[in-house]
LOTOR-391051 format. One record per residue (C-alpha): x, y, z; residue number from 1; residue in one letter. Coordinates in pm, whole numbers, plus 50000, padded with zeros to 5 digits. Each point is the difference from the previous one (the first is absolute). Layout:
BEGIN
PT/X/Y/Z/NUM/a
...
END
This chain:
BEGIN
PT/25516/28136/05859/1/m
PT/50263/49847/49966/2/a
PT/50325/50082/49801/3/e
PT/50093/49699/49755/4/v
PT/50406/50005/50012/5/q
PT/50172/49964/49625/6/p
PT/50208/49602/50029/7/l
PT/50406/50073/50058/8/p
PT/50139/49983/49664/9/p
PT/50114/49630/49875/10/i
PT/50406/49917/50067/11/i
PT/50235/49836/49715/12/e
PT/50271/49890/50089/13/p
PT/50315/50187/49892/14/k
PT/50114/49806/49615/15/t
PT/50346/50176/50028/16/a
PT/50122/49849/50320/17/l
PT/49818/49633/49825/18/l
PT/50190/50061/49749/19/a
PT/50365/50034/50148/20/q
PT/49951/49657/50224/21/a
PT/50059/49595/49850/22/a
PT/49761/49842/49850/23/p
PT/49769/49896/50296/24/p
PT/49926/49660/50081/25/t
PT/49724/49854/50040/26/s
PT/49939/50070/50306/27/a
PT/50070/50357/49947/28/a
PT/49717/49992/49772/29/l
PT/49742/49825/50246/30/t
PT/50133/50329/50211/31/g
PT/49905/50248/49678/32/a
PT/49723/49843/49996/33/w
PT/49875/49997/50341/34/s
PT/50052/50370/50013/35/f
PT/49838/50092/49721/36/r
PT/49672/49794/50111/37/i
PT/50013/50116/50342/38/g
PT/50007/50309/49868/39/a
PT/49713/49943/49734/40/f
PT/49839/49901/50291/41/t
PT/50066/50268/50189/42/r
PT/49808/50198/49813/43/v
PT/49752/49830/49942/44/l
PT/49908/49986/50364/45/m
PT/49996/50343/50053/46/i
PT/49797/50092/49663/47/a
PT/49720/49729/50155/48/l
PT/50043/50237/50352/49/a
PT/49954/50282/49793/50/v
PT/49716/49892/49771/51/v
PT/49784/49823/50354/52/l
PT/50070/50320/50147/53/g
PT/49781/50162/49723/54/v
PT/49767/49776/50025/55/a
PT/49962/49976/50399/56/a
PT/49973/50409/49938/57/f
PT/49747/49933/49776/58/i
PT/49782/49781/50205/59/v
PT/50005/50232/50310/60/i
PT/49939/50298/49793/61/r
PT/49602/49797/49822/62/a
PT/49989/49880/50422/63/a
PT/50085/50357/50142/64/v
PT/49750/50069/49713/65/t
PT/49808/49800/50094/66/k
PT/49960/50093/50343/67/r
PT/49944/50348/49917/68/h
PT/49701/49953/49726/69/s
PT/49830/49860/50346/70/r
PT/49675/50100/50076/71/l
PT/49900/50066/50345/72/k
PT/49666/49999/50106/73/m
PT/49794/50104/50342/74/i
PT/49750/49847/50098/75/a
PT/49735/50183/50086/76/l
PT/49643/49919/50224/77/p
PT/49697/50134/49876/78/g
PT/49820/50328/50195/79/g
PT/49755/50255/49963/80/m
PT/50220/50404/49973/81/f
PT/49903/50332/49930/82/w
PT/50070/50051/49706/83/m
PT/50098/50395/49849/84/g
PT/50097/50268/50267/85/s
PT/49770/50206/50187/86/p
PT/49870/50333/50018/87/e
PT/50232/50160/50209/88/d
PT/50295/49903/49834/89/e
PT/50223/50181/49916/90/p
PT/50093/50031/49633/91/e
PT/49733/49798/49871/92/r
PT/49849/49980/49700/93/s
PT/49590/49927/49887/94/m
PT/50085/49680/49811/95/d
PT/50100/49831/50374/96/e
PT/49621/50059/50097/97/g
PT/49783/49894/50078/98/p
PT/50205/49855/50288/99/r
PT/49831/49581/50012/100/h
PT/50044/49699/50186/101/q
PT/50135/49656/49708/102/v
PT/50012/49696/50072/103/r
PT/50303/49753/49949/104/i
PT/50007/49677/49876/105/a
PT/50363/49837/50129/106/p
PT/50272/50067/49718/107/f
PT/50352/50050/49942/108/a
PT/50235/50272/49882/109/i
PT/50353/50021/49922/110/g
PT/50225/50108/50283/111/k
PT/50166/50291/49735/112/a
PT/49892/50131/49689/113/a
PT/50112/49803/49716/114/v
PT/50397/49988/49941/115/t
PT/50174/50058/49659/116/f
PT/50170/49682/50029/117/a
PT/49707/49835/50048/118/q
PT/49846/50130/49771/119/y
PT/50279/50012/49727/120/d
PT/49986/49630/50065/121/a
PT/49606/50032/49819/122/f
PT/50214/50203/49693/123/c
PT/50207/49738/49946/124/d
PT/49755/49679/49989/125/a
PT/49791/50208/49808/126/t
PT/50206/50249/49801/127/g
PT/49857/50246/50103/128/r
PT/50216/50348/49975/129/a
PT/50104/50067/50327/130/k
PT/49890/50338/50171/131/p
PT/50327/50306/50090/132/a
PT/50066/50026/50306/133/d
PT/50180/50346/49990/134/q
PT/50345/49930/50102/135/g
PT/49894/49957/50326/136/w
PT/50097/49624/50021/137/g
PT/49726/49670/49919/138/r
PT/50029/49632/50207/139/d
PT/49802/50128/50329/140/q
PT/49851/50314/49873/141/h
PT/49650/50059/49973/142/p
PT/49926/49959/49675/143/v
PT/49910/50290/49854/144/i
PT/49899/50134/49586/145/n
PT/49747/49758/49973/146/v
PT/49628/50065/49926/147/t
PT/49660/49853/50157/148/w
PT/49969/49780/49644/149/d
PT/50343/49882/50109/150/d
PT/49986/49937/50325/151/a
PT/49648/49775/49995/152/t
PT/50238/49816/49717/153/a
PT/50282/49948/50255/154/y
PT/49727/49818/50242/155/a
PT/49871/49743/49721/156/v
PT/50306/49929/49897/157/w
PT/50053/49922/50346/158/l
PT/49708/49844/50056/159/s
PT/50092/49728/49746/160/k
PT/50337/49989/50025/161/k
PT/49944/49834/50433/162/t
PT/49607/49927/49898/163/g
PT/49914/50230/50313/164/v
PT/49753/50261/49878/165/p
PT/50170/50303/50092/166/y
PT/49811/50361/49927/167/r
PT/50032/50367/50076/168/l
PT/49853/50099/50318/169/p
PT/49657/50218/50038/170/s
PT/50028/50325/50135/171/e
PT/49857/49936/50222/172/a
PT/50167/49654/50101/173/e
PT/50333/50228/49937/174/w
PT/49871/50227/50286/175/e
PT/49942/49781/50292/176/y
PT/50332/49889/49952/177/a
PT/50194/50273/49971/178/a
PT/49687/50129/50316/179/r
PT/50142/49692/50193/180/a
PT/49736/50064/50241/181/g
PT/50046/50390/50026/182/t
PT/49773/50320/49983/183/q
PT/50256/50268/49988/184/t
PT/50151/50204/49648/185/p
PT/50321/49716/50020/186/f
PT/49974/49643/50165/187/w
PT/50302/50202/50182/188/t
PT/49755/50233/50129/189/g
PT/49927/50333/49907/190/p
PT/50324/50115/49878/191/c
PT/50249/49813/49834/192/i
PT/50378/50038/49921/193/n
PT/50289/49934/49755/194/t
PT/50134/49715/50238/195/d
PT/49671/49869/49951/196/q
PT/49927/50077/49689/197/a
PT/50141/50118/49642/198/n
PT/49847/50319/49893/199/y
PT/50057/50342/49926/200/d
PT/50131/50112/50338/201/g
PT/49974/50402/49846/202/n
PT/49643/49990/50105/203/y
PT/49857/49913/50363/204/d
PT/49638/49873/50106/205/y
PT/49770/50234/50155/206/n
PT/50302/50058/50266/207/g
PT/50072/49763/50137/208/c
PT/50366/49931/49842/209/g
PT/50004/49878/49770/210/a
PT/50230/50280/49802/211/k
PT/50356/49800/50047/212/t
PT/50134/50136/49687/213/g
PT/50107/49595/49919/214/v
PT/49912/49967/49653/215/n
PT/50144/49674/49867/216/r
PT/49938/50096/49607/217/q
PT/49918/49670/49872/218/q
PT/49861/49629/50114/219/t
PT/50188/49790/50296/220/v
PT/50032/49674/50025/221/p
PT/49724/49849/50073/222/v
PT/50018/49866/50387/223/g
PT/50211/50283/50166/224/s
PT/49776/50160/50130/225/l
PT/49777/49883/50331/226/p
PT/49674/49808/49924/227/a
PT/49632/50043/50135/228/n
PT/49893/49820/50314/229/p
PT/49893/49726/49746/230/w
PT/50335/49953/49852/231/g
PT/50026/50238/49649/232/l
PT/50254/50177/49870/233/h
PT/49963/50390/49828/234/e
PT/49642/49976/49985/235/v
PT/50075/50429/50107/236/h
PT/50225/50137/49746/237/g
PT/50213/49827/49737/238/n
PT/49769/49938/49721/239/v
PT/49655/49961/49874/240/w
PT/49797/49754/49949/241/e
PT/49756/49881/49702/242/w
PT/49752/49776/50218/243/v
PT/49688/49873/49785/244/e
PT/49710/50296/50103/245/d
PT/49878/50228/49678/246/h
PT/50003/50337/50160/247/s
PT/49670/50187/50155/248/h
PT/49962/50349/50089/249/y
PT/49802/49942/50351/250/t
PT/49958/49635/50168/251/y
PT/49659/50005/49915/252/g
PT/49856/49678/49933/253/g
PT/50349/49819/50090/254/a
PT/49993/49558/50087/255/p
PT/49979/49962/50323/256/t
PT/50181/49625/49943/257/d
PT/50376/50164/49968/258/g
PT/49981/49873/49602/259/s
PT/50151/50307/49771/260/a
PT/49679/50167/49777/261/w
PT/50017/49871/49627/262/e
PT/49833/50336/49865/263/a
PT/50106/50326/50008/264/g
PT/50346/50185/49823/265/g
PT/50265/50001/50010/266/r
PT/50232/49824/50207/267/r
PT/50105/50034/50464/268/v
PT/50305/50013/50148/269/v
PT/50105/50012/50317/270/r
PT/50226/50090/50294/271/g
PT/50240/50291/49800/272/g
PT/50302/49946/49937/273/s
PT/50427/50151/50036/274/w
PT/49893/50380/49791/275/h
PT/49660/50108/50238/276/y
PT/49917/50145/50293/277/s
PT/49967/49840/50321/278/p
PT/49558/50073/49907/279/r
PT/50020/49765/49720/280/n
PT/50110/49749/50250/281/l
PT/49759/49934/50170/282/r
PT/49749/49696/50049/283/s
PT/49753/50177/49826/284/a
PT/50096/50176/49721/285/n
PT/49926/49846/49616/286/r
PT/50157/50163/49705/287/n
PT/49808/49900/49670/288/l
PT/50216/49914/49685/289/l
PT/49926/49819/49676/290/d
PT/50093/49630/49942/291/s
PT/50252/50113/49774/292/g
PT/50168/50249/50205/293/y
PT/50425/49934/50132/294/r
PT/50203/50226/50167/295/n
PT/50373/49943/50195/296/n
PT/49809/50022/50317/297/d
PT/49711/49693/49933/298/l
PT/49986/49679/50103/299/g
PT/49784/49682/50137/300/f
PT/49992/49748/50246/301/r
PT/49745/49652/49939/302/v
PT/49736/49864/50234/303/a
PT/49844/49639/49985/304/r
PT/49656/49873/50163/305/t
PT/50039/49785/50283/306/l
PT/49764/49675/50039/307/s
PT/49799/50058/50342/308/p
END
């Protein structure tokens, strides 16, 4: 923020010197008035410059905030993919199977998780309470401490504001986007590194070298780490991400058309976070939470359907 400098003091004529002078002539009076008018004009000009400078800063700040609050979406083509993990994938869980093929229709998904700048704009517009940022920073950090209900309310508001129907991605859409055509545990391959994702690097994964000793212990701004082959940032780690689906303990009976699984228990989150070990970052990994749960490693990204 530019610092606003105080106005310079107004310099008055030295009356003591004027008292000793002879009575002023009309020319002298004109000169005195010219001096006072000139000084007053200069003060007004300085004040106007300060006011305009502050106004310009406010406009610039508003423009910066508006730019930072814009969503960047990645349009993905439809296709078929294998959802879940194969039975021989190291450190898998039973709820990641049975592995099954899913057909995905074209859709768009956030290039990154929704940021504080984007979510705070929603709070300002609706009077909703702003979630805490843990002192890590707002702006381009992913919003945290939001529930599934908060995330869906944001999508509803964004839809009304833009006239475009936004929503949470289905669990199948999320995994399809995160994998970006890969079938390995991570889009990076059979292993991952703290230069590629934000997780607790005090833990390894299957002895692959994911244990780097790096533990940031907080979120990083979105886009800080490399994008996957389809252009999505931080699908592994940083924050868990809410998806639309209800939770189930296996994929038995799951939709095969990419739609959300509506009936069931709690809600699903994906991707792992800064607080978790690398096994939780795998593309197939699932976690189940109550829709009203909030935490400092829990956020979301949005999606929208594309016309065929």
